[in-house]
N, C-alpha and C positions, 0 to 999 in steps of 0.2 A: 342584504337580504339573508335570510337563514340558509338558503341553499348555497349561496356564495361563501358564507362563513364555513359551512360544513365542507365544501370543496377545498377551501383554503387550509383548514385543519387537516384534511386528508393528505393534501400535497405536502405539508410540513411533516406530517407523520411519515410519509414515504421517503422524504428527503433524509430524515433522521435515521430511518432504517438503512438506507443506502450508505449514509455516512459510517455507520457501524460496520457494514459489510466491507466497505473499502478499507477501514481500519484493520479489520481482520485479514483481508487479502494482503495488505502491506506487511503484516507480521509473518504470514506464511512465506512471502517472498524473501523476507529477511532470513528466515530459517533456511530456505533453500540456498540463498547466497552464501551463508556461512558454511553449509555443508559442501558447497562447491570448492571452497578453499582447501588446499592441502593441509595436513596436520601441522607441518612446520615449513613455512615459506623459506626461512633462512637456510635450512638444510637442503631444500630443493635448489636454491640459487647457488649454493656452494659446490654442488656436485657438477663435475664437468662431464658432458656426454662422451662416451668412448667412441672410437671410430666404428662406423657402421651401426651405431646404436640409434634407435629412433626414440629419443627421450621425450620429455614433456614439451620441448620446443619444436615446432614444425612451421613450415611456411616462412613467414616474415620474422621469425625469431620471437614471436609472441607466445607465451605459454598457453596451452589449451585451457587450463583452469582459469586463466585471467579472462579469456574471451567469454567463457560461460559465466563467470562472476560479473563481468561487465554488463552482460545482457540482463542479469537479475537486478543489477544496480539501476539500469535504465528503467526497468519495470517498476522498481521501488520509487524512483523519482516521479514517474507518471502517476502512480497511485497517490503519492504525497500531494501533488498538485491538485488532483481531483478531491482529495480529502480536505485540503485547505479551502478550496472553492465551495464545497458543500457546507463546511463548517461555518464559513462567513455568511452563506445564504441563510442557513438556519438561524444564526445569531442576528442577522438583520431582521428576519421575520419576528423573532422573539422581542427585539427592541421596539416593535410596534406597541408594546405594553398592552397587548390583548391577552387576557387570561386564557381564552380558548386556544389561541395559537401556542401559548406557553405550554399548556397541557398536552397539546398535540406533539410538540417537540419532545417533551418528557416521555410521553407514551411511546413515540417512535424510537427514541433512544433505548428505552427499556426493552421493547420488543426486538429491536435489532441486536442488542447484546444477548438476549435470551436465545434467539435463533442462531 
C-alpha cells in the first residue's frame, strides 16, 4: 500500500541518518582517545617514579592514561558494532531493489551527513 511504502521509506531514511550520526560519534571518540594518550609513551615508561612521588601509576600499577584510553576504546568498539549493524540493515533494505527505498537511503545519508 502507499502508506506502507511511505512508512518504509521514512524508516530507511531515519536509519541512514542514524548511521551517519554513529559514524560521526565514532570519529569524536577516536579524537578523544588520541588526546587521552600522553605525548610520548616511551618516555613515560622509561621514567622511574622517585620515592614518595605519585607518578602516572596508581593502584594496581596501571597508568591512569591507559584506563581512560581503554574506556574510550570500549566506546569506539560499541559504536563500531552499532554502525555495522545499521549499515547492513540499510544495505539489506536497498537490496530489495525498490527505487523508493534506495532514494530514501540516499536522502537519509545525505541529510545525516549534512546535519
